[in-house]
Biopython code that builds the backbone (N, CA, C, O; Angstrom):
import numpy as np
from Bio.PDB.StructureBuilder import StructureBuilder

atoms = [
    (1, "MET", "N", (30.891, 8.249, 19.852)),
    (1, "MET", "CA", (30.105, 7.099, 19.442)),
    (1, "MET", "C", (30.880, 6.362, 18.352)),
    (1, "MET", "O", (31.340, 6.966, 17.383)),
    (2, "ASN", "N", (31.014, 5.056, 18.525)),
    (2, "ASN", "CA", (31.726, 4.294, 17.514)),
    (2, "ASN", "C", (30.775, 3.889, 16.379)),
    (2, "ASN", "O", (29.558, 4.050, 16.478)),
    (3, "LYS", "N", (31.368, 3.359, 15.297)),
    (3, "LYS", "CA", (30.579, 3.015, 14.110)),
    (3, "LYS", "C", (29.550, 1.927, 14.406)),
    (3, "LYS", "O", (28.436, 1.969, 13.883)),
    (4, "LYS", "N", (29.910, 0.963, 15.231)),
    (4, "LYS", "CA", (28.997, -0.142, 15.520)),
    (4, "LYS", "C", (27.734, 0.377, 16.206)),
    (4, "LYS", "O", (26.629, -0.024, 15.841)),
    (5, "SER", "N", (27.878, 1.254, 17.185)),
    (5, "SER", "CA", (26.718, 1.827, 17.874)),
    (5, "SER", "C", (25.870, 2.648, 16.910)),
    (5, "SER", "O", (24.641, 2.593, 16.951)),
    (6, "PHE", "N", (26.522, 3.398, 16.054)),
    (6, "PHE", "CA", (25.808, 4.219, 15.068)),
    (6, "PHE", "C", (24.963, 3.332, 14.157)),
    (6, "PHE", "O", (23.792, 3.625, 13.915)),
    (7, "TYR", "N", (25.552, 2.251, 13.654)),
    (7, "TYR", "CA", (24.823, 1.341, 12.763)),
    (7, "TYR", "C", (23.697, 0.617, 13.492)),
    (7, "TYR", "O", (22.657, 0.335, 12.897)),
    (8, "GLN", "N", (23.890, 0.315, 14.761)),
    (8, "GLN", "CA", (22.832, -0.318, 15.549)),
    (8, "GLN", "C", (21.656, 0.637, 15.738)),
    (8, "GLN", "O", (20.499, 0.221, 15.677)),
    (9, "ILE", "N", (21.946, 1.892, 15.963)),
    (9, "ILE", "CA", (20.887, 2.890, 16.120)),
    (9, "ILE", "C", (20.131, 3.061, 14.802)),
    (9, "ILE", "O", (18.901, 3.109, 14.802)),
    (10, "ILE", "N", (20.836, 3.152, 13.703)),
    (10, "ILE", "CA", (20.205, 3.276, 12.381)),
    (10, "ILE", "C", (19.345, 2.046, 12.098)),
    (10, "ILE", "O", (18.213, 2.175, 11.631)),
    (11, "ALA", "N", (19.878, 0.851, 12.380)),
    (11, "ALA", "CA", (19.120, -0.386, 12.160)),
    (11, "ALA", "C", (17.863, -0.403, 13.018)),
    (11, "ALA", "O", (16.809, -0.849, 12.565)),
    (12, "GLY", "N", (17.966, 0.075, 14.242)),
    (12, "GLY", "CA", (16.797, 0.152, 15.121)),
    (12, "GLY", "C", (15.731, 1.072, 14.549)),
    (12, "GLY", "O", (14.548, 0.732, 14.562)),
    (13, "PHE", "N", (16.138, 2.239, 14.045)),
    (13, "PHE", "CA", (15.179, 3.164, 13.439)),
    (13, "PHE", "C", (14.515, 2.539, 12.207)),
    (13, "PHE", "O", (13.309, 2.688, 12.010)),
    (14, "VAL", "N", (15.290, 1.852, 11.393)),
    (14, "VAL", "CA", (14.735, 1.216, 10.186)),
    (14, "VAL", "C", (13.722, 0.143, 10.572)),
    (14, "VAL", "O", (12.658, 0.053, 9.960)),
    (15, "ILE", "N", (14.034, -0.664, 11.573)),
    (15, "ILE", "CA", (13.120, -1.711, 12.017)),
    (15, "ILE", "C", (11.821, -1.103, 12.553)),
    (15, "ILE", "O", (10.734, -1.576, 12.223)),
    (16, "VAL", "N", (11.929, -0.070, 13.366)),
    (16, "VAL", "CA", (10.736, 0.597, 13.905)),
    (16, "VAL", "C", (9.922, 1.237, 12.780)),
    (16, "VAL", "O", (8.693, 1.160, 12.795)),
    (17, "TYR", "N", (10.578, 1.860, 11.813)),
    (17, "TYR", "CA", (9.935, 2.485, 10.651)),
    (17, "TYR", "C", (9.117, 1.446, 9.876)),
    (17, "TYR", "O", (7.958, 1.685, 9.537)),
    (18, "ILE", "N", (9.732, 0.294, 9.600)),
    (18, "ILE", "CA", (9.044, -0.777, 8.872)),
    (18, "ILE", "C", (7.898, -1.335, 9.708)),
    (18, "ILE", "O", (6.813, -1.576, 9.179)),
    (19, "PHE", "N", (8.117, -1.544, 10.994)),
    (19, "PHE", "CA", (7.078, -2.062, 11.873)),
    (19, "PHE", "C", (5.861, -1.141, 11.890)),
    (19, "PHE", "O", (4.730, -1.613, 11.776)),
    (20, "PHE", "N", (6.078, 0.162, 12.030)),
    (20, "PHE", "CA", (4.958, 1.104, 12.061)),
    (20, "PHE", "C", (4.214, 1.128, 10.728)),
    (20, "PHE", "O", (2.988, 1.238, 10.711)),
    (21, "TYR", "N", (4.931, 1.026, 9.623)),
    (21, "TYR", "CA", (4.269, 0.988, 8.313)),
    (21, "TYR", "C", (3.365, -0.242, 8.215)),
    (21, "TYR", "O", (2.214, -0.140, 7.791)),
    (22, "ILE", "N", (3.886, -1.394, 8.606)),
    (22, "ILE", "CA", (3.089, -2.615, 8.552)),
    (22, "ILE", "C", (1.871, -2.503, 9.461)),
    (22, "ILE", "O", (0.769, -2.886, 9.068)),
    (23, "ALA", "N", (2.056, -1.986, 10.666)),
    (23, "ALA", "CA", (0.941, -1.833, 11.602)),
    (23, "ALA", "C", (-0.123, -0.888, 11.037)),
    (23, "ALA", "O", (-1.318, -1.170, 11.133)),
    (24, "ILE", "N", (0.304, 0.218, 10.454)),
    (24, "ILE", "CA", (-0.645, 1.171, 9.880)),
    (24, "ILE", "C", (-1.381, 0.552, 8.709)),
    (24, "ILE", "O", (-2.597, 0.706, 8.597)),
    (25, "ARG", "N", (-0.670, -0.144, 7.835)),
    (25, "ARG", "CA", (-1.308, -0.750, 6.654)),
    (25, "ARG", "C", (-2.300, -1.840, 7.033)),
    (25, "ARG", "O", (-3.367, -1.939, 6.427)),
    (26, "LEU", "N", (-1.965, -2.661, 8.027)),
    (26, "LEU", "CA", (-2.812, -3.796, 8.372)),
    (26, "LEU", "C", (-3.970, -3.444, 9.304)),
    (26, "LEU", "O", (-4.993, -4.130, 9.297)),
    (27, "ARG", "N", (-3.828, -2.401, 10.096)),
    (27, "ARG", "CA", (-4.831, -2.124, 11.129)),
    (27, "ARG", "C", (-5.660, -0.866, 10.901)),
    (27, "ARG", "O", (-6.638, -0.641, 11.614)),
    (28, "THR", "N", (-5.297, -0.053, 9.939)),
    (28, "THR", "CA", (-6.041, 1.195, 9.724)),
    (28, "THR", "C", (-6.287, 1.393, 8.232)),
    (28, "THR", "O", (-5.776, 0.646, 7.398)),
    (29, "ASN", "N", (-7.075, 2.407, 7.917)),
    (29, "ASN", "CA", (-7.284, 2.822, 6.527)),
    (29, "ASN", "C", (-6.544, 4.131, 6.255)),
    (29, "ASN", "O", (-6.935, 4.902, 5.379)),
    (30, "THR", "N", (-5.479, 4.373, 7.007)),
    (30, "THR", "CA", (-4.700, 5.595, 6.833)),
    (30, "THR", "C", (-3.949, 5.578, 5.512)),
    (30, "THR", "O", (-3.894, 6.589, 4.813)),
    (31, "ILE", "N", (-3.374, 4.440, 5.171)),
    (31, "ILE", "CA", (-2.682, 4.244, 3.902)),
    (31, "ILE", "C", (-3.283, 2.980, 3.291)),
    (31, "ILE", "O", (-3.308, 1.931, 3.934)),
    (32, "VAL", "N", (-3.765, 3.076, 2.054)),
    (32, "VAL", "CA", (-4.470, 1.945, 1.449)),
    (32, "VAL", "C", (-3.925, 1.606, 0.069)),
    (32, "VAL", "O", (-3.370, 2.457, -0.626)),
    (33, "HIS", "N", (-4.094, 0.354, -0.309)),
    (33, "HIS", "CA", (-3.755, -0.107, -1.658)),
    (33, "HIS", "C", (-4.989, 0.065, -2.531)),
    (33, "HIS", "O", (-6.087, -0.332, -2.141)),
    (34, "VAL", "N", (-4.817, 0.648, -3.694)),
    (34, "VAL", "CA", (-5.904, 0.763, -4.668)),
    (34, "VAL", "C", (-5.406, 0.183, -5.991)),
    (34, "VAL", "O", (-4.230, 0.289, -6.339)),
    (35, "SER", "N", (-6.331, -0.428, -6.708)),
    (35, "SER", "CA", (-5.970, -0.949, -8.015)),
    (35, "SER", "C", (-7.021, -0.506, -9.013)),
    (35, "SER", "O", (-8.220, -0.513, -8.732)),
    (36, "GLY", "N", (-6.546, -0.122, -10.180)),
    (36, "GLY", "CA", (-7.442, 0.232, -11.266)),
    (36, "GLY", "C", (-7.650, -0.976, -12.151)),
    (36, "GLY", "O", (-6.737, -1.774, -12.363)),
    (37, "VAL", "N", (-8.870, -1.103, -12.671)),
    (37, "VAL", "CA", (-9.213, -2.251, -13.495)),
    (37, "VAL", "C", (-9.762, -1.766, -14.824)),
    (37, "VAL", "O", (-10.519, -0.797, -14.883)),
    (38, "SER", "N", (-9.374, -2.445, -15.879)),
    (38, "SER", "CA", (-9.891, -2.157, -17.213)),
    (38, "SER", "C", (-10.222, -3.480, -17.878)),
    (38, "SER", "O", (-9.356, -4.345, -18.006)),
    (39, "ASP", "N", (-11.467, -3.644, -18.302)),
    (39, "ASP", "CA", (-11.917, -4.886, -18.949)),
    (39, "ASP", "C", (-11.611, -6.112, -18.094)),
    (39, "ASP", "O", (-11.161, -7.135, -18.610)),
    (40, "CYS", "N", (-11.855, -6.010, -16.789)),
    (40, "CYS", "CA", (-11.657, -7.110, -15.833)),
    (40, "CYS", "C", (-10.198, -7.552, -15.718)),
    (40, "CYS", "O", (-9.920, -8.675, -15.299)),
    (41, "ASN", "N", (-9.278, -6.682, -16.084)),
    (41, "ASN", "CA", (-7.842, -6.911, -15.905)),
    (41, "ASN", "C", (-7.272, -5.777, -15.067)),
    (41, "ASN", "O", (-7.748, -4.644, -15.139)),
    (42, "TYR", "N", (-6.249, -6.085, -14.271)),
    (42, "TYR", "CA", (-5.586, -5.031, -13.503)),
    (42, "TYR", "C", (-4.923, -4.040, -14.457)),
    (42, "TYR", "O", (-4.250, -4.441, -15.406)),
    (43, "ALA", "N", (-5.115, -2.760, -14.206)),
    (43, "ALA", "CA", (-4.522, -1.728, -15.051)),
    (43, "ALA", "C", (-3.458, -0.931, -14.299)),
    (43, "ALA", "O", (-2.440, -0.554, -14.879)),
    (44, "THR", "N", (-3.690, -0.672, -13.006)),
    (44, "THR", "CA", (-2.741, 0.094, -12.205)),
    (44, "THR", "C", (-2.788, -0.362, -10.751)),
    (44, "THR", "O", (-3.765, -0.968, -10.309)),
    (45, "HIS", "N", (-1.737, -0.068, -10.025)),
    (45, "HIS", "CA", (-1.683, -0.279, -8.577)),
    (45, "HIS", "C", (-1.096, 0.979, -7.967)),
    (45, "HIS", "O", (-0.216, 1.616, -8.547)),
    (46, "ASP", "N", (-1.594, 1.331, -6.785)),
    (46, "ASP", "CA", (-1.037, 2.462, -6.061)),
    (46, "ASP", "C", (-1.281, 2.249, -4.575)),
    (46, "ASP", "O", (-2.197, 1.522, -4.190)),
    (47, "VAL", "N", (-0.481, 2.868, -3.758)),
    (47, "VAL", "CA", (-0.656, 2.856, -2.309)),
    (47, "VAL", "C", (-0.712, 4.321, -1.903)),
    (47, "VAL", "O", (0.276, 5.048, -2.008)),
    (48, "VAL", "N", (-1.892, 4.743, -1.436)),
    (48, "VAL", "CA", (-2.155, 6.164, -1.238)),
    (48, "VAL", "C", (-2.749, 6.431, 0.141)),
    (48, "VAL", "O", (-3.082, 5.506, 0.883)),
    (49, "ALA", "N", (-2.873, 7.708, 0.463)),
    (49, "ALA", "CA", (-3.537, 8.114, 1.697)),
    (49, "ALA", "C", (-5.001, 7.711, 1.622)),
    (49, "ALA", "O", (-5.641, 7.868, 0.583)),
    (50, "GLY", "N", (-5.524, 7.197, 2.711)),
    (50, "GLY", "CA", (-6.917, 6.768, 2.761)),
    (50, "GLY", "C", (-7.874, 7.936, 2.810)),
    (50, "GLY", "O", (-7.490, 9.065, 3.115)),
    (51, "ASP", "N", (-9.134, 7.646, 2.503)),
    (51, "ASP", "CA", (-10.170, 8.669, 2.542)),
    (51, "ASP", "C", (-10.528, 8.987, 3.986)),
    (51, "ASP", "O", (-10.542, 8.107, 4.846)),
    (52, "SER", "N", (-10.815, 10.246, 4.234)),
    (52, "SER", "CA", (-11.196, 10.673, 5.563)),
    (52, "SER", "C", (-11.693, 12.110, 5.470)),
    (52, "SER", "O", (-11.681, 12.715, 4.398)),
    (53, "VAL", "N", (-12.125, 12.640, 6.591)),
    (53, "VAL", "CA", (-12.504, 14.050, 6.620)),
    (53, "VAL", "C", (-11.261, 14.902, 6.394)),
    (53, "VAL", "O", (-10.143, 14.388, 6.435)),
    (54, "LEU", "N", (-11.443, 16.181, 6.159)),
    (54, "LEU", "CA", (-10.330, 17.050, 5.772)),
    (54, "LEU", "C", (-9.126, 16.935, 6.699)),
    (54, "LEU", "O", (-8.007, 16.742, 6.225)),
    (55, "THR", "N", (-9.330, 17.049, 8.008)),
    (55, "THR", "CA", (-8.178, 16.980, 8.909)),
    (55, "THR", "C", (-7.539, 15.616, 8.868)),
    (55, "THR", "O", (-6.313, 15.502, 8.872)),
    (56, "GLY", "N", (-8.352, 14.577, 8.829)),
    (56, "GLY", "CA", (-7.812, 13.230, 8.733)),
    (56, "GLY", "C", (-7.039, 13.038, 7.446)),
    (56, "GLY", "O", (-6.004, 12.372, 7.426)),
    (57, "TYR", "N", (-7.547, 13.629, 6.360)),
    (57, "TYR", "CA", (-6.873, 13.487, 5.080)),
    (57, "TYR", "C", (-5.493, 14.149, 5.109)),
    (57, "TYR", "O", (-4.541, 13.628, 4.529)),
    (58, "ILE", "N", (-5.388, 15.283, 5.776)),
    (58, "ILE", "CA", (-4.091, 15.966, 5.884)),
    (58, "ILE", "C", (-3.108, 15.088, 6.660)),
    (58, "ILE", "O", (-1.946, 14.962, 6.275)),
    (59, "ILE", "N", (-3.571, 14.489, 7.741)),
    (59, "ILE", "CA", (-2.724, 13.596, 8.533)),
    (59, "ILE", "C", (-2.369, 12.353, 7.715)),
    (59, "ILE", "O", (-1.213, 11.931, 7.687)),
    (60, "ASN", "N", (-3.377, 11.767, 7.044)),
    (60, "ASN", "CA", (-3.128, 10.578, 6.219)),
    (60, "ASN", "C", (-2.128, 10.879, 5.109)),
    (60, "ASN", "O", (-1.252, 10.064, 4.821)),
    (61, "SER", "N", (-2.258, 12.042, 4.490)),
    (61, "SER", "CA", (-1.331, 12.423, 3.419)),
    (61, "SER", "C", (0.088, 12.592, 3.958)),
    (61, "SER", "O", (1.058, 12.196, 3.311)),
    (62, "GLY", "N", (0.200, 13.179, 5.140)),
    (62, "GLY", "CA", (1.517, 13.336, 5.756)),
    (62, "GLY", "C", (2.162, 11.994, 6.057)),
    (62, "GLY", "O", (3.355, 11.801, 5.820)),
    (63, "LEU", "N", (1.362, 11.061, 6.584)),
    (63, "LEU", "CA", (1.896, 9.726, 6.852)),
    (63, "LEU", "C", (2.269, 9.024, 5.556)),
    (63, "LEU", "O", (3.302, 8.358, 5.485)),
    (64, "ALA", "N", (1.436, 9.169, 4.532)),
    (64, "ALA", "CA", (1.741, 8.553, 3.238)),
    (64, "ALA", "C", (3.051, 9.116, 2.687)),
    (64, "ALA", "O", (3.874, 8.372, 2.153)),
    (65, "LEU", "N", (3.241, 10.423, 2.818)),
    (65, "LEU", "CA", (4.483, 11.041, 2.359)),
    (65, "LEU", "C", (5.677, 10.523, 3.167)),
    (65, "LEU", "O", (6.724, 10.206, 2.602)),
    (66, "PHE", "N", (5.516, 10.439, 4.469)),
    (66, "PHE", "CA", (6.585, 9.953, 5.346)),
    (66, "PHE", "C", (6.993, 8.518, 4.991)),
    (66, "PHE", "O", (8.171, 8.168, 5.055)),
    (67, "PHE", "N", (6.014, 7.698, 4.617)),
    (67, "PHE", "CA", (6.283, 6.293, 4.300)),
    (67, "PHE", "C", (6.452, 6.035, 2.803)),
    (67, "PHE", "O", (6.310, 4.896, 2.359)),
    (68, "THR", "N", (6.751, 7.066, 2.023)),
    (68, "THR", "CA", (6.885, 6.905, 0.575)),
    (68, "THR", "C", (7.865, 5.804, 0.162)),
    (68, "THR", "O", (7.532, 5.040, -0.744)),
    (69, "PRO", "N", (9.036, 5.671, 0.758)),
    (69, "PRO", "CA", (9.929, 4.580, 0.322)),
    (69, "PRO", "C", (9.277, 3.201, 0.448)),
    (69, "PRO", "O", (9.423, 2.363, -0.442)),
    (70, "LEU", "N", (8.561, 2.964, 1.544)),
    (70, "LEU", "CA", (7.909, 1.667, 1.713)),
    (70, "LEU", "C", (6.675, 1.551, 0.823)),
    (70, "LEU", "O", (6.350, 0.452, 0.372)),
    (71, "ARG", "N", (5.988, 2.648, 0.562)),
    (71, "ARG", "CA", (4.853, 2.609, -0.356)),
    (71, "ARG", "C", (5.324, 2.231, -1.757)),
    (71, "ARG", "O", (4.662, 1.455, -2.445)),
    (72, "LEU", "N", (6.458, 2.774, -2.182)),
    (72, "LEU", "CA", (6.995, 2.438, -3.508)),
    (72, "LEU", "C", (7.395, 0.967, -3.581)),
    (72, "LEU", "O", (7.188, 0.319, -4.607)),
    (73, "LEU", "N", (7.964, 0.439, -2.504)),
    (73, "LEU", "CA", (8.280, -0.992, -2.470)),
    (73, "LEU", "C", (7.009, -1.830, -2.552)),
    (73, "LEU", "O", (6.974, -2.854, -3.235)),
    (74, "GLU", "N", (5.968, -1.389, -1.853)),
    (74, "GLU", "CA", (4.712, -2.128, -1.892)),
    (74, "GLU", "C", (4.072, -2.071, -3.281)),
    (74, "GLU", "O", (3.516, -3.068, -3.742)),
    (75, "ILE", "N", (4.140, -0.937, -3.943)),
    (75, "ILE", "CA", (3.617, -0.837, -5.313)),
    (75, "ILE", "C", (4.365, -1.821, -6.211)),
    (75, "ILE", "O", (3.752, -2.493, -7.041)),
    (76, "GLY", "N", (5.678, -1.907, -6.050)),
    (76, "GLY", "CA", (6.458, -2.884, -6.806)),
    (76, "GLY", "C", (6.001, -4.304, -6.516)),
    (76, "GLY", "O", (5.909, -5.129, -7.424)),
    (77, "TYR", "N", (5.712, -4.589, -5.246)),
    (77, "TYR", "CA", (5.202, -5.906, -4.865)),
    (77, "TYR", "C", (3.892, -6.203, -5.586)),
    (77, "TYR", "O", (3.726, -7.279, -6.161)),
    (78, "TRP", "N", (2.964, -5.252, -5.557)),
    (78, "TRP", "CA", (1.663, -5.476, -6.198)),
    (78, "TRP", "C", (1.815, -5.647, -7.700)),
    (78, "TRP", "O", (1.083, -6.427, -8.309)),
    (79, "ASN", "N", (2.753, -4.932, -8.307)),
    (79, "ASN", "CA", (2.966, -5.080, -9.750)),
    (79, "ASN", "C", (3.542, -6.439, -10.114)),
    (79, "ASN", "O", (3.395, -6.883, -11.253)),
    (80, "VAL", "N", (4.197, -7.109, -9.166)),
    (80, "VAL", "CA", (4.700, -8.463, -9.406)),
    (80, "VAL", "C", (3.595, -9.490, -9.133)),
    (80, "VAL", "O", (3.398, -10.417, -9.919)),
    (81, "VAL", "N", (2.880, -9.324, -8.023)),
    (81, "VAL", "CA", (1.855, -10.289, -7.617)),
    (81, "VAL", "C", (0.614, -10.222, -8.515)),
    (81, "VAL", "O", (0.075, -11.255, -8.913)),
    (82, "GLN", "N", (0.173, -9.022, -8.825)),
    (82, "GLN", "CA", (-1.001, -8.823, -9.681)),
    (82, "GLN", "C", (-0.550, -7.965, -10.859)),
    (82, "GLN", "O", (-0.769, -6.754, -10.884)),
    (83, "GLN", "N", (0.070, -8.602, -11.814)),
    (83, "GLN", "CA", (0.664, -7.871, -12.928)),
    (83, "GLN", "C", (-0.392, -7.128, -13.738)),
    (83, "GLN", "O", (-1.531, -7.574, -13.870)),
    (84, "VAL", "N", (0.021, -5.979, -14.278)),
    (84, "VAL", "CA", (-0.846, -5.201, -15.153)),
    (84, "VAL", "C", (-1.219, -6.071, -16.346)),
    (84, "VAL", "O", (-0.380, -6.796, -16.881)),
    (85, "ASP", "N", (-2.476, -5.994, -16.757)),
    (85, "ASP", "CA", (-3.070, -6.780, -17.846)),
    (85, "ASP", "C", (-3.360, -8.225, -17.469)),
    (85, "ASP", "O", (-3.755, -9.014, -18.328)),
    (86, "SER", "N", (-3.170, -8.593, -16.196)),
    (86, "SER", "CA", (-3.573, -9.932, -15.770)),
    (86, "SER", "C", (-5.018, -9.865, -15.270)),
    (86, "SER", "O", (-5.444, -8.825, -14.769)),
    (87, "PRO", "N", (-5.778, -10.959, -15.398)),
    (87, "PRO", "CA", (-7.174, -10.952, -14.944)),
    (87, "PRO", "C", (-7.259, -10.703, -13.438)),
    (87, "PRO", "O", (-6.383, -11.120, -12.681)),
    (88, "ILE", "N", (-8.313, -10.026, -13.020)),
    (88, "ILE", "CA", (-8.455, -9.771, -11.589)),
    (88, "ILE", "C", (-8.673, -11.084, -10.856)),
    (88, "ILE", "O", (-9.218, -12.034, -11.418)),
    (89, "SER", "N", (-8.252, -11.135, -9.617)),
    (89, "SER", "CA", (-8.304, -12.376, -8.833)),
    (89, "SER", "C", (-9.738, -12.752, -8.490)),
    (89, "SER", "O", (-10.635, -11.910, -8.522)),
    (90, "GLN", "N", (-9.945, -14.020, -8.161)),
    (90, "GLN", "CA", (-11.268, -14.499, -7.753)),
    (90, "GLN", "C", (-11.743, -13.748, -6.520)),
    (90, "GLN", "O", (-12.929, -13.441, -6.400)),
    (91, "GLN", "N", (-10.841, -13.451, -5.611)),
    (91, "GLN", "CA", (-11.195, -12.720, -4.397)),
    (91, "GLN", "C", (-11.718, -11.329, -4.754)),
    (91, "GLN", "O", (-12.722, -10.890, -4.193)),
    (92, "ASP", "N", (-11.064, -10.637, -5.666)),
    (92, "ASP", "CA", (-11.514, -9.306, -6.078)),
    (92, "ASP", "C", (-12.824, -9.379, -6.858)),
    (92, "ASP", "O", (-13.636, -8.457, -6.783)),
    (93, "ARG", "N", (-13.039, -10.452, -7.599)),
    (93, "ARG", "CA", (-14.277, -10.601, -8.373)),
    (93, "ARG", "C", (-15.506, -10.653, -7.474)),
    (93, "ARG", "O", (-16.613, -10.357, -7.925)),
    (94, "GLN", "N", (-15.327, -11.022, -6.217)),
    (94, "GLN", "CA", (-16.442, -11.107, -5.281)),
    (94, "GLN", "C", (-16.842, -9.744, -4.733)),
    (94, "GLN", "O", (-17.904, -9.614, -4.124)),
    (95, "LEU", "N", (-16.015, -8.730, -4.938)),
    (95, "LEU", "CA", (-16.343, -7.383, -4.478)),
    (95, "LEU", "C", (-17.435, -6.791, -5.354)),
    (95, "LEU", "O", (-17.487, -7.036, -6.560)),
    (96, "GLU", "N", (-18.301, -6.013, -4.733)),
    (96, "GLU", "CA", (-19.433, -5.424, -5.456)),
    (96, "GLU", "C", (-18.992, -4.568, -6.632)),
    (96, "GLU", "O", (-19.637, -4.586, -7.680)),
    (97, "LYS", "N", (-17.920, -3.830, -6.482)),
    (97, "LYS", "CA", (-17.485, -2.940, -7.554)),
    (97, "LYS", "C", (-17.000, -3.701, -8.788)),
    (97, "LYS", "O", (-16.910, -3.118, -9.868)),
    (98, "PHE", "N", (-16.684, -5.000, -8.647)),
    (98, "PHE", "CA", (-16.263, -5.816, -9.785)),
    (98, "PHE", "C", (-17.313, -6.872, -10.138)),
    (98, "PHE", "O", (-16.992, -7.890, -10.751)),
    (99, "ALA", "N", (-18.557, -6.628, -9.754)),
    (99, "ALA", "CA", (-19.624, -7.600, -9.973)),
    (99, "ALA", "C", (-19.776, -7.944, -11.455)),
    (99, "ALA", "O", (-20.110, -9.080, -11.790)),
    (100, "SER", "N", (-19.539, -6.988, -12.337)),
    (100, "SER", "CA", (-19.687, -7.254, -13.772)),
    (100, "SER", "C", (-18.624, -8.215, -14.292)),
    (100, "SER", "O", (-18.759, -8.747, -15.394)),
    (101, "CYS", "N", (-17.575, -8.441, -13.516)),
    (101, "CYS", "CA", (-16.514, -9.362, -13.930)),
    (101, "CYS", "C", (-16.724, -10.763, -13.390)),
    (101, "CYS", "O", (-15.937, -11.658, -13.698)),
    (102, "SER", "N", (-17.744, -10.977, -12.607)),
    (102, "SER", "CA", (-17.907, -12.280, -11.934)),
    (102, "SER", "C", (-18.224, -13.402, -12.906)),
    (102, "SER", "O", (-18.009, -14.568, -12.576)),
    (103, "ASN", "N", (-18.723, -13.092, -14.087)),
    (103, "ASN", "CA", (-19.090, -14.128, -15.052)),
    (103, "ASN", "C", (-18.027, -14.357, -16.114)),
    (103, "ASN", "O", (-18.228, -15.177, -17.010)),
    (104, "THR", "N", (-16.899, -13.656, -16.041)),
    (104, "THR", "CA", (-15.873, -13.795, -17.074)),
    (104, "THR", "C", (-14.789, -14.730, -16.642)),
    (104, "THR", "O", (-13.841, -14.965, -17.392)),
]
sb = StructureBuilder()
sb.init_structure("model")
sb.init_model(0)
sb.init_chain("A")
sb.init_seg("    ")
for serial, (resi, resn, name, xyz) in enumerate(atoms, 1):
    if name == "N":
        sb.init_residue(resn, " ", resi, " ")
    sb.init_atom(name, np.array(xyz, "f"), 0.0, 1.0, " ", f" {name:<3s}", serial, name[0])
structure = sb.get_structure()
């Protein structure tokens, strides 16, 4: 196998890896983004295994572990888009769990 074929195969695996991560994030609750809030400001961001029954949680945790490099990139994205200590977004203020922030 020559170098060009090897790099094409690696590139194919990377593309499929990224595609599956995006599909899982957008279509399932297997891996989810969570943000912590303090005084109506973002305090933390994380991308973790979603909630499920015990067997589902084991599978979700395994997938989260498998996709750790992309989860870390996504956490970096969230830290840029919704910086720590910035006010929570209007969209998040409409969620029931942030109802106390709707008037601030």
